N, C-alpha and C positions, 0 to 999 in steps of 0.2 A: 653617510651610510656604507656599513663596510660589504661591498659587491666586488664579487669577482670581475675580472676586466670581461667585456662581453663582446663577442665577434659578430653579433648577427646585426642587420643594418636597423634603424628607423623604422619602422612601420605605420601606417595613419592608423587609426583610430577605427573600431568598426565599420566602414563602408557597406554598405550594401552591393550583395553580389553582380556581377554583371549580367544582363539579362538575357535568356534563354529562349530564338524563337523555335517554332516547331520543327521547321526543317534541320534545323541542329541538330534537334535533339533528337529527331525523327535519325538522322545519320549515325549520331554516334550507338542510339540502341542497336544497329544491325550490323554497327562493327561489334560491340559485347554480344551479339547472338554468335558471332560469329567465331571471331577472339578469343573469348572468354570461355563463352558458353558450348563452343564447338558444335552450334549447328546454322546448318542451312536454313533458310526461311520456310522451304519446303516440308520440313519434316519435323519443324518446332515444336513441341507441345505446349500447352498454354503454361506451364509454371516455367519451360525456357524461357517466353517472354519475358516472362513478371524476372526473372532472373537479369535478363539483360535491361530491363527496366529501372529497375533497383540498381544494379552499376552503375548504369548513366547519371541518373538524379543522383547517389550516391558520388561521383566525382566531384559534383556542383558542391557540395556536402562539405569535399574534402580541400578544394580550392580554400574555402574559407575560414575553415577549420585548421588547416595549416596558418593561416594568417592569423589566426588568433593566436597559434600556440606563438607563434615571436614575437605578437605583439607582448604576448604577458612576457618574455623573455627582455625584451627591451626595455620596459618599462618596471619591470621590477614591484607588478604589484601586487598585493598581497593575496594568498591563494587562501580560495575554502578547499576543505575535505572532506567530503558530504561520507561518511561510513554505515551502513547500512545493510542488514541480511537480506537485504528484498528488495529488486527496482522490478514492478510490473508494470513493463515500458508498453508491453502490448505492440503488435505492426507498426514499422517505421518508415515505411513507404508513404504511405497517403500523409505520415506526422511533417516529412520532409518536404515532400511536393507543398503541404499547406503553406508548411512557415517561412519556403523559398519563396514562395507563390507562382509556381511551375505549372498550376493548377488546368488553366486555360489552354498552353503550350502541349502537354503532356496527354493531353484529351484530345487536344485535335492530331497531334502525333500517332497516339495510337488508333484512331479512327481513319486515319488517312494507309493505316498498315491493317486494317482490315479487325481489330479487336476494340475491346471495350474493357477499357483503366479501369472498372469497379469490380470486373472479375478477375483483373490481373491481381487487384491489391488483395483479392479475399485467397491467392493462392501463396500468400507468407503466415506463417505458422507463428501465434502469440509465442512469445520469449517466457518459457514457461519459470521465471525469476522470480516469482512472488506469491502473494495468498492472497491480498486483500488488502484493507486500507492502508497497512501502512507500508509498503513496497509502492501503492501505488501515489501514493505521497512524496515519499523519492523520487519516483520519475516527473513528477508534475514539477518537483521542485528543483529539479535538471535541467527544463524545460525552462522556468523562471530564471534560474540565475542567466544561464546562454538570453534572456528577453535581454533582462537589465543590467547584461555585462560587467558580472563578476566571473572572473579568472575560476574557475572550480575542475575537482575531479569529484566526481562519483567512485566510490570503493564496494567492492562486494564480492559473491561467487557466481561464477560462472557454470551453473548447475545441469550439468548432462539432463536429468529428467526434472528437475523443477519438482514441484509440489505433487501431484498425481493430476492423471486423467481419470474425471469421474464419468462413472456410467450408474445408470439403475437397472439392478438383476430384480422383478419382482419388485420394487418399490427400495431395495434396499441399494444403498449408498455402495459400490465397486469400485478400489482403486486398482490403476494399471499404471504402468510407467508412462510418462510423458515423453514422447521420439521429437521433439521440437527440433530437434539438432539436424535430424533424419537426413537434411535434404541439405545442411549445411545453416548458416548465416550470412547470409550476403552483406549481412551491415558490419559487422565485425572485421578486425586487424588482429591477426596472431602476432602476436610479442614475442619468438622463441626470444630472441636476446637480454629482454626482462624477465630475468627468473630471480627470484628469491627461496632461499634453505630456509627452510622452518623445522622447531626440531620438539621434539616431543620425548617425556621422559628422560630415564636418567637418573645422576645424582650431581653434586656441585662438589666440588673443591676451590681451594685457595692457594696462592703461592706467597711466597716468604715476605712479600710485598703488601698483600691485604687483595690482590689483584683477584676475582671472581671466572672460575672456567664451567661454563654448562656441559657437561658430556650427556649428550646425550643419547638414548635407545634406539632412535627414530628420528629421522630426517627425510621431509619430503619437499620439493619443488613447487614454487608458486608461479606459474608462469601465466604472464599478462595476456588480456585478449581485449582490445580497444574497440567501444562503439563511439562515434561520431554524436551530439547530441546538439543540433542547431537550434538558434532561438528565432525568435518572429522576425522574416526579410533577412535573414542570415547575415546579422549585423555579428555576431558573436556566436560561435560554436566549442561548448567544451566536453571532456571527455567521461565516459562511462567506461573503469578501467574494471574489468572484473578476472576473476583468479582462479584457473586449474589446477588442480592437486594432482601433479606428476613423481614417478618414482625418482630419485636419485639414479639406483639400478634395477633397469628395469626387467634385466633377467639375472636367476643364478644360471649362470652358463656350465659352472661344474656339476649342479643337481640337473641339471638339462642332459647333461650329456651322461650322467647315469640313468635317464630313464624314468627323472622322477620330476615328470613334468608340470604335474600342481605345485607344486614346494616351490619350483623355479621361480614360477610367476607370483607366489603368494607375496612378496614387497611389493610388486608392480600395481596388483588386483587391491592392497588394501590402503595405498596412499591414494591411488584414484577412488574409490570407497569417499572419503573425504567430501569432493566438488560436485560426488554423483545425484543427490539427491536434498532438498530441502524440506527441515524438520522433519528427520525422519522418528520414528516413533521412540520416544523417550522413554517408556515406562520398563524400559530395559535397563540393566547396566551398559548394555553393551552399548545399546539405542544414545545412553546419556554420555557415554565418554564420545561416541563419535558426534555427538550436539556441541560439545566444548571443545573438540577439537576443533569442529568445522569453525568456531567462532575464533579461537586465537588463530588458527589458520587465516585468515582475511584480514585479521586487523593486526595481523604481526605483517604481512606481507606489505599490505597498504601502509605501514609506518616506516615500514625499510625506504620503501618507493617515495616517500614524501620527505624523506630526512636524505636521501641520497638526490633527488631533485635540488633541497633546498640547499643542501655543501657543494654542487656545482654552481651554486652561482653567490652564494654568501660563506666568509669564511669562521663566524663567532654562531658556533650550536649553541650560545648563550643569550641569543639574539631571535631563533625560533620563533618564539610569541610574536614579533612584530610582524612575519610574514606568513607566517601561517593560523588558520585557522583550521580548525579538529572539531568537524561537530560528530555526537554518535547518537544515531537514530535506534532510540530505546536502551536496553541493557544488553541488549546482544554484545555489542561491541565495546559494553563493559571494562574488559582486560585490557583498553587501550591504556588507562591510566596507569597499570602496572607494566605494559608492556613498553612505553614510551621511555620510563623509567630504567628499565633494562635496558634499550639502546642508549640510553645518554650517560648511563654511567659503568654498564661494563663494556658497551663497546666507544664512546666519546671519553670516557675517564672521568665523566663528574661524580660529585659526591651525592651520596643520598639524598639529601636536605638541599643542593641545590638541582638535583634531578625534577627532588619532587616539586618546587617552584616552579620550575620552565613548565614541567606539567600541568599543574593549576591552572596557567595561563592560559596554554595552548587549546587544551580541550574543553568542550562544552558538552551538554545531554539535555537531550530530549525525553522526557517520560510522555510516555501513552496512557497509562492505565494508573489504577490506583487500587488495582486486585492484585491482595497479596501473593497470590499463586501467579502471577504473569508477571512479578517484579525476578528475576531470577534468584535463585541459590544452588548452590554448590558445597558437595559434601568436601572439606577437608580431604578426608582419604584420597576421592578422587583427585582432584586437584593437587593434592600433594604427586600424586603417582604421574599425572600425564604432564605437569610444569610446575616442575620441584622449586624453580627458579625463581618465579612469579609467586608462588605460596612464601615465599622467603619476602619476598617484596612488600607481601600484601600485609603479612605480620607487622616489617615494621612501620605502615603506614599506617595501621590499625593502632599500636602502642604510641606512635608522636601524635597523631589526633587526638587521640582520649589526653594525652597529656596536655595536648593545648588547650582541650576544652574544659580540664581542670583548674589549667591555668587562668582559663579566665573569670569561672567564678558565676559564670553563668547556670539558670539554677533550669537543669534539662537532665531527663533521661539517661544516663551513661547506654544503658541497654538498647538504647533506640540511636544511638547515635555512632555504636559499632557496628565496625564489615566484618567481624567472626565472630558468632553468636555461640555461646559455649564451648568454644573450640571444637563445634561439631559441621557448621554452616557460612558458608560467604555469601553474604548480602549483597546481591552486585549493584544493585538498584544504589547502597549507601555509598560501595566504592566509586560507580558514576558521580554520585554529587561531591562527594570529598574529595575529587578529583578531575575540577569542575572550575571553568572561571564564572558560566554561568546555567543554568538550569532553566528550562523553560517549559511550563503547561503547554498544550494545543485547544486551549478556549479558554474563554473566560472562568467562566466557574469549574473547569477543571482545576487551572491553575488556583483559585480560591480552597480550592477542597485538597490541595497538595499541601498548602499552607496550613490547612488544619487536621489534616490526616496522617496520612505517612510520611511525610515530612515536616511536621509539627515543630519535633524538635530541632534538626537542621535550621529549618525558616527562623526560630528565636537567638539561633548563635550566628544564623549568617542574612540577615533579614534584608540585605541587597540581592542575594544571587539568585531566587529565583522569579522573572519574568515571563510573562506570557506571549505567546506568538499565534494566535489563533489560525489553525490551519486554512489552507488554501487550494485550487482547483488551476489548475492551467485553461483561460478561457478558450486555447485554440484546439487543442484535441476536443473538450467536454460540451465544446457547443459550435465555434468554427470549422470544424472536417464530421464531429457525428450529427450534424442535424443541419444538412445544406438547405431545407426549406426554410427554416427560420433563419439561419446565414444571410440569404439572398433577400428575408425581405426587414432585416434589421440593417444591412447595408444598402438598401433601396433607398430607405427613412432617414437614418442615421449617419451614415456612410462607417470607414472602416476603424475610426479612430478607437471602439469601441474593444479592440482583439487584443491593445498591447495599454487598455489604460480601461478596466472593465467596468468601473464604476460610471465613464458616459455612457453606460448604457439607460442612466436616470432619464436620458433625454430622449427615452420611449414612452415615461409615464401619462404625457397628454393624451397619448395614441388610445390608451387602454381603453378611455370613452367615444372613440373614434369607429363608428358599424361596419368601414370601410377597411381599416385594419384590424378590425376585432375578427372579422370574416377570413382575411388573410392567413392570421396566426391560426385559426380553427384550422385552416386548407391545410396548412403547414403539419400542424398537430395529427391529422387523420389518414395526413400522405403516411407521417411515420410509422400510426397505429396500422397500415394497411401490411406496411413493409415486417413489421412485427407478428402481428398476426400470420404472416406468409412461411416466416421464423420459424413461430411455434408450430405448425403445421407438420412443417418439412424436419424436424427434432422430434416430435414425439405424438405426430399425426393427428392432435385433435385442432379443431376447427373453431374458430373466436368468433366473434361478432367486431370488428371496427369500432363501431360505434357505440359501444359498450364502456364504462368505467373502468381504465385500467388500473389496478390497485399492485402497484409494483412494492415487494420488499426481497433487495439483491443485496445479499452479504456473507459474512461466515457467520457460520450454523454454529449459534452459542448461547444456551441458557438465560445469557444476563442481554442480549440482543432481544430476547423474546417473540422469534416465529413460534413458539407455542403460544401465546396470545391471541396471534392472527388466525391460526388454527382453529383456536377455543372459538373465535368469534366467526368465521367460516362456515362452522359447523352450526351456531346456533341461527345465522341466515340462513342455512339449510333446513333445519328444522321449521324456523320460523315462514319460509317459501314453500314447501308441504303442505304446511295447515292449511294457509290461506293462497293458490296458487292464481287465485283471479284477480288478488289485490294489486295495487299500483307498484311494484316495481321496480328500481331501478338497473336494470341490465351489470353486471361488473363483472370481471375476467381479474382473478387472485392469480399475480404473477409471485413465482418465487425461483430464488437461486441462490446458490453458495454451497460451499462444501465443508463440511465436519472433517477434523482432526480424526486421523486415522485409529487414534487411542481413546476417542470423547467419545464411548457408548452411548450417553445420553442422547446427544444431538444428534448421530445416526438413525436411535430409535425415531427421533422428533423427523427427521428424513422421511422416513419409513412411514411416518404415520399421515405424513401431509400427503405422500404420493397413493395412500390407502385412501384417504380421504378425498384425493379427487377422482380415484377411480370409481367409486363409489357416487360422489354428485353427478362428475361427466356424462356416467351412463345412467342418470336418472331421466325417465322421459316428462314425469310434473315437473320437473326445475329448468328443464329445455336450456335456453340461451339465458335465463336468466340470472344463472349463476357457472361459472365453470371457473377449474383450479387446473393453474398449468404449473407444475416445478419444472425448470429446463436443467437438464443435466449439464455437469462439465461450463460452470457462469466463469467469465474470463472476460478480457478488457473488451476484445472485441464484439462478444453478445454486449456486454454492458454498452456500448457503443447505437448497438438497435434499442434495445431497452430501452436505453433515461431518455431519450429525445421521444417517447410515444407513451412515457408516464401520466398519466393524472393525478395518481395519488401518492406519496412516498412514505412511506412507513417507516416513521423511526421511534422504534416504540418501547429501546431497552429501560429500562431501571434505572428510575433516574436515579443520577450518581455514579452510574458505572460506565457509561461512553465519554470516554474523553474528550472526544469532539466528533468525529464522524467526517467525510467527504462526499458520503453519498448523497447525503441530504441535499448538500450544497447544489450539484451535480444535476440533481432533479429539480429541485429548486427554480437552477440558471434557465433549466430546459420547460419550462412553466411548467411544473407539477405544484399543487397543493401541498405541502405536508402534513401529517397526524401525527403528533408525537409525544414525548415527556417533556418535561423542560430541561432534557440534558442534554450533556454537551454541546456544540454548535447549534443546538435547533434554538438555544436562549438567545443567541444573536442573531440567526436566522427572523426569530422573533421579532424581533427589534428592529432587523430593518425593513421587515415586509409590510408589519403590523397586524395586532390582532387579529383584526376581518381577514387575513389574508392565510390562514395557519390554521390549524385544528389541535390544539394543547388539550393534552387532559389528563389526571391521574396524582398520583403523589410526584413531591418535588424531593429534592434531594434532604431536605431536614425533616423531612414525613418519613422517608425511610429509615433516615439516619435515627429515629426516634421511635420508631415501631419496631424495628430491631433490637433495638435498647429493651423495649418494655417485653417485648414478647407478641409476636402475633401470633392470632386464632385463626386459620387458614378453614379448616372445619366447618366453623359461624359463621363464616363469610359463605361457603357454598350453602350451608343450609338456608341460608337466609335470599336465596338469590334463585329462583327457579329455573330461572333462564339459564344459569354457569350449571348448576345441578343436573338441569336436563342434558346438558352437552357432556358433561363428565359420568352421565348415567350411561349413555349411548355408548362412549369410549368401549368403558369396564363391558357392558354388556357384548361386548362384539359389533356394534352395529357397521364397524368400518374394519374388522378382520373375522368377518364368519368361518373364515380357516382356522384360525386361533384367538377365543375369546380372550385371553389371559395374554395377548401380544403385547400389550400397552399398560398394566397393571401397573408397572413402576412406574408408569407417565403420573397415573391416579393416585396413586399412593402418595407420591411427591408433594402432588397438589394437597393432597386432606390433609395431610401430616409435617411436611414442614415449608416447604413453597418460598425459596429461600429471596427469591427473583420476584416475588410478592404478583404476580401472573393474576391470580383471583381476586389481590387486592385491587387492581386497576381495569377489572375485566368489566366492572359496568359500566365504569366512565367512558371506557372504550369501546363498547357497546351502543351505547349511546351515542357518541361524535359518529362512531359511522353514518347512524340512521341521520345526523346532518348530512354529512357527505353526501350521503343517497339525497335529500332532498333537496340539497344544493346543485348541486350536479344536473335536476333536470331543467336549471333555469341555465341554457345555455351561454347566452348574451354575458351574464352576470359570472359565470365561473370562467368562461374566455375571458374578462375584465381584469379578475383575479390574479391569475393564470399570467397576464401579460404582465400586472402589475409585480408578481414574484421575479419573473425573468427580470424587470425593471432596475429590482430595489436590491439584487443581491449580491452587484458586480464589488463589495468588499471584500468576496469571498474568494477575491482571484488570487491564486497563488504567486502573482508577484507583488500584490503587494504583502504576502508573508514574508516572500524572502527580503523585501528591503525590509521590513521590519529586524530580520535576523540581523542582516546587515549593518543596521545602525547600535541596536541593543545587543547583540551576541559577538558578532565578528568583528565590529569595529574597521567595515571595508566599505570602500564608498563605491555607487551605481552611477549606472548613465542616467 
């Protein structure tokens, strides 16, 4: 092995950190309060104490972090670098306390100091570094890579304001800046010495020897901020490195001294804009350019950083893939294909063929969607202007790849495997596929559909390149931490082996028919529902009955996820209750949460419809507590940690074939919610794990959807033939939920009548009938609880630890513990 001399002493592998008792911790907290926060205990605020506690716990994480870093350099293990636009890590204090098994000591120390630990946890802001499942998956993967002992870095952007803070004004979504960093982020370490130049624009020149020079028009600095991510029991700690964009030149002093104060700061403002907001509205040319700059910014900085780390250990850059595995999480970092080639060719003197071969061995790509609009495309004119050198490299890759395809004589569509389409657009999904060693889907169904649809011709060319890695979730955050009542019951019943071997939950299966265990399981669920009911009242002033069926749909608002189908069924149920209020109704609370992209008009209109429906139903004395609707604003990780343990029913009702996997479905099932859903994404595998009696499947399959779209679907005939559905749509059109503006939701009704691409009307009847099955079954409390237990017991396969071990074996070729 061509390794540079190592000056570090060898370090023992993955030992658990030293124990920490309450007295030692208490002294550390008081010291942090005084010497870091700068407060006397008599005058400290709750936030001050929270900061002091976090810093004391952080010290314990850092000890393991340093040890893991030294171990990585002494053993020269292959490292994984995970590139993602999002890392939805949530609050980290409780995560670190749980993973390091410090909860008993921390609670005791805080009680001695006259403080409540749970109150202190809530002082921490959610890190606004993501939007939905993509970012939460990346966070779960970081936790699992640390737990299974894979040396890894997560790379992303340190968004100053994140996505946005959502509030509702008269039922409409309003986006406000997220201020999560206003009080600092105690878990991060600023690395001012780790800064890389990232260039944009300009032109390219060549010298007499053919060496390429990129003369950039604009250069910004990517400055690193590191957050340690501890695995279970603190045996290994990895790094989340986020990049903040800073100006090379903070101030144009000449302009400032001439009184042009605004222009003097212009470059600095423009540079810092790159890391200011997650997913800027890209419906404008300026927004598109900013989005492209963001994607290149963090990808370039990350690749420069990992190459710097590699060359500090190894001499031969050609052996990079032997020691480095780079995972592109969706198409956002797909520019890594061209950027890695640029660095290898322009900075390290390799030829393009050599650089391309190394790149294709080092990179892998996770696809998260089959929707064409989500497989990013960039106009060649924008790309050439912002990244002229990369445009040249992509043209080279496209030309040589097409020549390779033609030389192989395989019957495929050349248009389907091009990167540059008609000279006008760059298809980033194709670039990612061509430049990767492995391409993975995120559920069994999704992976097969990838082979049959978006990457069909690529699969013909490279039949071994597409592999499946069904998504998973970390059991530490999504059961052990967020559901203390169920955690205690499981620990008392089967011990703690399940926390890092989640399939051990199957040991609970025999207890599903044990009356005493069922009673304790139901009590834990009720306690969670009481907690959520209090949160609903606190947030929106709505009182709900904790004994009602809690029916939950929490996810990004998008037409394919079909919150609209849920809302139509809500109206149908409301109308049925009003017709016969004395019938035997199962009390139900419909709980929604999720954000719509700022430029997504239809999604925002669906939110408004949901809030208008809620206002009407919740104020109707005839319906009373039989039905309530709660649309909770600003859905994030911390709110999910309250909702998920309380859910009885998990809504996973996307149009079949359009949800790649889902992870909310896994979290809810793990916490004892029964799923109602289509055969889409990981719902298929959840059904296989829990059995057909413990899940509510309805509606069209992916094959049905494809066939129906091919032959054409007459939604008008479906509506006319279903009096329940027609009555619902007629009520919307008549303005029953918008008396101040009868035409407000006509656009929604028109879409259902005339196009209905997402087949809401086609699945409505089946969905409505399945919901009535839910009503009936929920009334049998013992049987429902038994089925909830069987969901918890049988979804252990969906641990992200299992997923990461799959990546390690099938994609990255790295060992695990």
